[in-house]
N, C-alpha and C positions, 0 to 999 in steps of 0.2 A: 841589600848589601850594606856595609859598614864602612865609615871612613874613619881611621885611628890616626891620632896625631901623637907622635912619639915626642917625648920631650928629650931630644938628643941634639946636642949642637952639631951644626954641620960642620963637622971635622972628620979627619980620617981615621979617628980613634974608635975602636970597638965598643958596643954598649955593655956597660956594666950589669951584673946579676940583679941589683935593685931596679935598675931601669926596666929590665926585662919583666920582672914581677910586677910592676906597675901597669905595665901594658896589658897583661893577662888579666888583671882585675877589671881594668876598663872594659875588656871584651866581655867578660861574664855579666857586668853591670847592664850592658845592652842587650845581650842575648836572653838571659832568663826571665825579665819581665815579659817579653813577648810569648815566651813558651807558656807561662802561667796564664796570660791572658787568653791564649788559645785554648788551655785546658778547660777555663770557666765557661767559655763559648760553646764548647761540645757537650758539657753537662747541661746547659741552659735548653738546647734544642729539644731533648725528650720531654721535659717538664712543659714546654709550650704545647707541643703536640697534645699530650695528656689533657691540659686544660681546654683546648678547643673541642676535643671529643666530648668531655664532659659537659660543656656549653650547648653543643649541638643536639645532645641527647635529651637535655632539659627543656629545649625550645619545641620539641615535637608536638603538633596538636592532636588532641583526641575529640572525637565526636560521640556524643551519647546516642544509644540506639534509639530512645524515645524522641529525641530531636529529629532523627531521620524519618521516624514515622509520621511526626506532626507535619513535616514538610511535604511529604509524599500525599497525606490526606488532604491537603489544601489545593493540590494542583487539578485543574479541570482539563482534561484531554481533549474533549470534542469542543471545539471553538468555533466561532463565525469566520469565515473567510475574510469578510471586512465588516467593521463595526461602524455604526452611525454615531457622530459625536454628540448628537442631541440627547438620545435616550439609550445609547449603548446597545441597540439591538443590531440584527445582522442587515446588511445593505449588498446590493449587487450580487447574489440575489438577496430579496428581502425575506425576513423570518424573525420572529421573536428569538433573543438570543438564549432564553432558557430552554427552548425546543432543542437546541443543540447540547447546550451544558447537561441537561438530563440524561444524555445517552451515556452508556458507560462500555460500549465495545466499538472496535474500529469499523466493522462491517455495518453496523447499525448507524454510525456516524457517517460514513460514506454513503449510504443508502437514503438518508434523510432527504426529503424534497418539501419544497413549498408548494402552495397551491396552484402554481404555474409549471410545476413539473421540474423545477430547478433544484440544484443541491447547494446549499448555503453552508453546510458544515464540513470542517476539516479535522482529522485527528492529528493531534501532536502529543506524543507520549511524554511522560514525566521524566525529568532528567535523572539519570542514574547517580546517586551520591557516590562519592569517593569512600571506600571503606576504610576502617581504622585499621593502620598497619599492624600486622601480628608480630609481636616481639621475637626475635631469633633465639630459640631454646639453646640452652648450653648443650655443648656435645657431650653424649654419653661415654663415658670412658670404655674403651675396650675391655672385655674380660679376660683374665688370664687363661690362655688357652691350655686345656688338659693334654696330658700326653695321649698321642694317638696309638690305639693298640694295634697289634700287628694283625693285618688282615687275613680273614679265612679264606683259604684258596676256593675259587669258585670253579664248579666243574665246567668243563668245556661243553657250551650249548650245541645242540644240532644245528648244522647251517640252515638258514631261513631260506625258503624257496623264493625265487625272484617272482615278484607279483606280475599278473598278465597284464600288459598296457591297454589302457582303455582306448577304444577307437577315438579318432579325431573327430569332434562333433562337425556336422556340416554347418556353416553360418547361416542364420537365418536372414533372408534378404529384406532389407528394409522395404516398407510398404510405398509404393508409388503413390504420392499425394493426388487426389482428385483433381482433375484440371478445372480451371475457372470458367464457368459457364460463359458462352459467347454473348449470350443474350440478343440473339439476332432477332429483327423483326418477323422473321418467318417462324419463329419458336414461339411468339405470343400465342396463348390460346384465344380462341374466338369464342368469346362469352358476350351474351346479351342479357341485359337486365329491364326490369319494369319498375318504373318510379311510383311511390305511392306517397302522397303527402299527409303528413300528420297521422300516420297510422301507428300501430304497435303490433310487432311481428311475434306470432305465437306459433307453438307446435300444432299438429294436425288435430288434436282433440280439445285444443284452446288453451293448453297449459303455458307455462312460461318457457322461454327458450333459453338456451345454455349459449353463451356468446364470449369471445375473446376481445379485450380492449385493446387497441393499437397504442403504444407508448414508445416514449423516448425519441420520437421524430424530431425534425426540425420545427422551429417555431413558425416558420413560414407555412406550414402546413393548416395552421388555423386561419388561413385567408382562402376564400374561394378562387377556384374550385379545389375541393379537398384532395382529389385524386386517390381516395381511399380504395376505389374498386380495383385499382392495380393489385392490391394485396389479395383480393378474393379471387381473381381471375386464375391464380395458379393453384388453387386448392378445390378439390371435388367435394371434400366435407363443407366447405364455405357455402351457404344457401343464400347468402344476401348480406348487404351492407346497411347498417342503422347509423345515421348521422344526427347530431343535434345542433341546430344553428342558434345563436343567440344575437339578437339585435339591441343595442343600447344607445343612448343618447351620446355617449363619448366616441362612438365610432360610427363613419358614414355607412360602412358595410358589416352585414352580419358576419360573425365569425364562428369557427367550429369549436364547439366545447369538448365533444369527443365522437369517437369514431369505433363502432363494433362490428365484429364479423360474426354472423350468425351460424352456430355449428350444428351439424348433423351429427349427433354422439354416436351414432350406431356406425357411420361411416369413418369417424375418427377412431373408434375403439378397435377397429379392423387393423390398425397399423401404430396404434399408440396407447400408452397408459393414462390413467386418470391424471389430469393436469392440475394437481392440487398445489396452490401456491408456488409455482415456477415460472420462469422467463421461458417463452417459446421463440426460437429464432424465427424470423420471417424469411420467405424466399428471396435469395441474392438477386435474382432479375427483377422481381416485384420491386424490391428497395431501388434498384438501379433505374427502372423505368420511372418511377416516381421522382426519384432525384434530377433525372433529365428533364422531366416535365416541369419541375419547380425553377430549374435554371432557365428553361426558356420563358418561363412566366416572368421570372425576375429580371431577364435579359430585356424583355419587351415593356417592363416598367422602368428601363433605364438604370438598373442596378449597376455598380461597379464592378469591375474586373476582381478586386479583392472579394467581393460579397459572393460572386460566383464561385470562386476557388474554395471558400469555406463551407459553402453548402455540402452537407454530408448527412446521408440517412442511414449510414451504416449501423449506428447505434440504436435504430428502431427495432422494437420487439413487441411480442403480444403476450397476455396473460389472462386467466380467467378471474376477473376483480371479485365475481360473485363468491369465490372461495375464500376470501380475505377477512380478517375481523375475528369476531367471536367464535366459540365453538357452536354456537347455534347457526351462525351464517354458514359454517363449513357443513353442517347437517342439511341445511336447505340446499346448499350448492350440490351436494350428491343427489337429493331428490330431483332437482333440476336436471342434473346429467343424466338421469335415468329415463326422462321423458323422451318418447320417439316423435320425432320431428315429422317423418313421413312427407306429405306433400306441403305441409306448413299450411298456416292460416294467418289472417289479418284482422286485427280488431280496431275499431275507430278509438281514438285517444283525444280527449278534451285538450286544447290547445293552450298551453301556458302563456302567460303574458311576456311577450317578446321572444318566445322559444318557437322554433319550427323544427319538426322532426321529419325526416326524409328517410324512406326505406327503399333501397334497391333490391328488389327480389329478382335472384337469378332464374332466367328462362330455362 
């Protein structure tokens, strides 16, 4: 709003024409400069927006494909779960770090174990680099449409017969999951064994026996007693258990270095295929019996309730270690698999220093 002071004496006389013209000039002086300023402001806003757009486009970052390849080639995906500060090797579990770094697949990394059967490696995939944004292409102008010719009349087709509806399929019922075995003491096989000290189990004609190595069990299994016989109880093809015990100055009691189940391959082949480099699941009740026995032994030695809760034998499995390694080992593995166990035989074996072999032959 504007306040206009009229130069008119305070009298009862009417203003003259000159006084009215002066008043109009004063009004135009105040009104037109504001209108001009408003016009300049409106013209400036589009220029500012165009400047900001040009600056923003000029600052977009671009990454060379060669730089992306260089970054990815330096990444090592298989790493130690924990590193030692002293030499950079793996700790908890222990292993040389290069044993993890040289692995190039997630499965190999996850399966890598140290000498104690622990897994020190973890797979961390390389980070995905952000791709260079693709510039937005200019829109292609639409072509000028040609005039549409008059359509040729189409003859009236014969009516299509209605298709015969397909019968409604009967839904396939979902299979009922097998019930978890009760593992009642009444279901435990009644099996007896004869112990032979420092022997070497052989097939009937003196050849080498085929066996499965028990792996993946709790570390406490390496303290006496081993309870490996629980695994052999549940399999007819298992003809005995061979254990290796080692006594060293560092430990007051001997500890178990391995546990093998001796296999009658003819009985195995009746219901199974050749076990070439594969994990073989152990009987559920056999693992549960051994787990319960270990908890009882730990409870007797004063183990804490937390230690008893983490006792878990569900990861235990067996495999034919004779079939692993070189192609030559696999050929020997097949030759051993073809040996006929029959009634089996035992051959005396010289005792190694500090090592005791125990063979429990199933009666």
